[in-house]
N, C-alpha and C positions, 0 to 999 in steps of 0.2 A: 758190542753194545748191550748195555743192560736192558732187561725187559722193563717196558714201560710200569710204574706203581700203578696200585688201585686207583688212587686219586685221579693220576694222570689218564688211566683208562675212562673213568666215569667223565672227565673233563673232555677226552675226547670223542667218547659216545654223545654227550648232550650236544656238543658241536655238530657232529655229523647228522643227528637226528634233528636238531634246531630246536631242542628242549631246554627249558628254562628253570625244571626244577628236578631234584632227586631226591630219595629217602624214603621211608619207610611210613604209612599210614599204622596209626596205634587205636585200638578201640576199648575203652575202659568198661568193663562187665561187672565192677564191684564198686558200691559207692558208700560203703559202712566209714571210709576213714579219707577224708578230703585232705588232712595233713599229711598223710601217707602218700596220697597221690602227686599232690605237688613237690614232695621231694622225689618221687619216683620221675617226673619231668624234667625237676633241676639235674639229676641226676642223667638222664639220657642225653640231656641237651649240652652239660659241660664235659661229658666224657667223651662226646665225637666231635665235639668241635676243638678239643684238646689234641686229640690223634690227627685232625687233619691239617691243626695250625703246626703239628711236629714234621708234617710229611713235606715233600718236594715240591707239592702243588696246594699250597694253603689257601687258594681262593676256590676251591672246590667247596669250602663253606659258605660260598655267598649264594649257591643255588641248592644249599641242603634245606630240606622241608619236612620238619616232623609233624605230621598231621593227626595231633590227639583229637579224638573225637569221643565225645562225652554227651549223652543223651539218657538220663537214667531210667525214664519211660520206656523207652525203646531197648537200651541194652542191657540192664541191670541182669544179671545171669542169663543173657541172650546165649544160646546155641550157637556153636560154629557153622552149622547150615543156614541158621538166620543171619549170621554175619556175612556168609559167603554170599548170600542173596544181596544183601545191602552193599558190600563192596563193590559187586560187579555192576549194581546198579551206578554207585557212584564214579567208576573207574571209566566207564564209557561215556559219560558226561565230561568228567576232569582229565582225562586226556586231551580234550578240544578247549577246555576253559583256562587250564594251568600251562599248557603248550600252544599257543594260539600262532606261533611262527612256524609250526611242523608243516611238512608237505604230505605227511602220511598221521594219521591218527588213529592207527590201528593199536593196541597194546600188547602184541604178542612179543615175547621176550623183553619186555621190559619189566624190571623188577617191583617198581612202584605200582604198578598195574595188574601186577600176575600174582603177589603175594601179600600178606598181610601179618600183624601181630592181634594178638589178642591178650590181655591183662586182666586175669581173673584174680579173686583173692588171694590163692596161694601163690601165685606168680608174683602179686604186688607184694605180699610180704615177703618172698624170698629176696627181693631187691632190696628192699629195705633193710631187713636182717642183714645181710652181707655188707652194707653201705656203713652199719652202725659199728660192724665188727672193724672196720680199716680206720685208718687217720686220714688218709683223702680219697676221694671220689675217683681218681684215677687208678687208685690202686685195689681195684675192685676184682676179687678172683675167686671162681668157682661154684658157690651155690646159688647165686642169684638166678633167675631164668626168667624167659617169655615163652608163651604160645605161638609158633612160627605156623601160619597157615596158609596152605596151597588154596587158592582161590576158585581155582579150575577144576580141582579134585570132584571125583565121585566115584562113590565103590564099582568095584567091577560087574558085581550084579546088574547094577544100572547100565554100564558101558556095554556089555555083552549081554542081555537078558535070556539068551539060549543057554548060559552056562550057569544061570541062577541055582543056587544050592549046591553046587561045586565042591569039589574036595577042599580047595584053597578057603572056603570059607567057615572051615572046621579047626583051622589051625593054630587059633589065638582065642585068648579072653577077650570077651568084646569090648570095645571101647567106642563110644557113642552109637552102639547098636550095631558096632563093625567088626566082623572076625578076623577080616584080612590083613597082612602084614602092614600095609601103607594104608594109615588111616586117614591121609591128608592133612596131618598137623605134626609138629614134633616141639619136643622142650628143648631151647635153645639157648644157651647162654648168655646171659645178657650183657657180658661183654664181647661177645661176638656180635651180637645185632648191632651194636653200635657204631662198629667201624667200617669203613669202606671196603674193607676186603671182602667180607662176606657179600656186601651188595655187590659189588664189581663181578665176584665169582657166580652169583645168581642173576646175570644176564646173559642173555642168549637161549641157549638151548635147554627147555623146562627139564630134560632128563637130568640136569645136573642135580637135581632134587634128589636123586637117589644116591647120590657120591656122600650126602650128609645124613639121611634120613636116620634115625634109630625110632623104634616103635617106643611110644610113652609107657612106662615113666621113665626111660633113661633120659639123660640130659645131653644134649649136642653140644661139644665143644671145639671150636675152631680156629 
């Protein structure tokens, strides 16, 4: 018997949890080019739905929800820590309002409520530039990326205060003020993000993060 496809796994999970939606939340953190942002949203939507339409479970597209969050006053140049706080507040409420049929409104192991996407100026440019270099949206490869963020990450010095200032803090150049190997986000190839494979893989145990993680500025391709 062949293994279930990612879209089938997603459908089975939605059914088991009595959930009605899946998909990532994307925060717009750059506001200098509305045309580029609208093009970005089009690329994400068209690419993801084409992949699902060609799968063995095309009905998975009916429950796909790309949530694009725009708020210039609050999000223009927002830090990842600010986004985490905002996202966790949203997730605690959204898991109830979006999934009203569910018996359990916990968020553990559910990708939609555990991770999110940040699009800053560099990420937006990379996706648009890549699309301009290809003849069709579905042929995107290589350079475009987004910032994929672990909503529940915190530095080891906060998780284990007794170890603050330990040797692990001195291993790397600082990113967002953190010198640890895991800085709680990674640059993820945009064509990886849009497909159901990655979403399905991120379901379940949070430790799967480490199977993909590469410290920025490396870009993760899956």
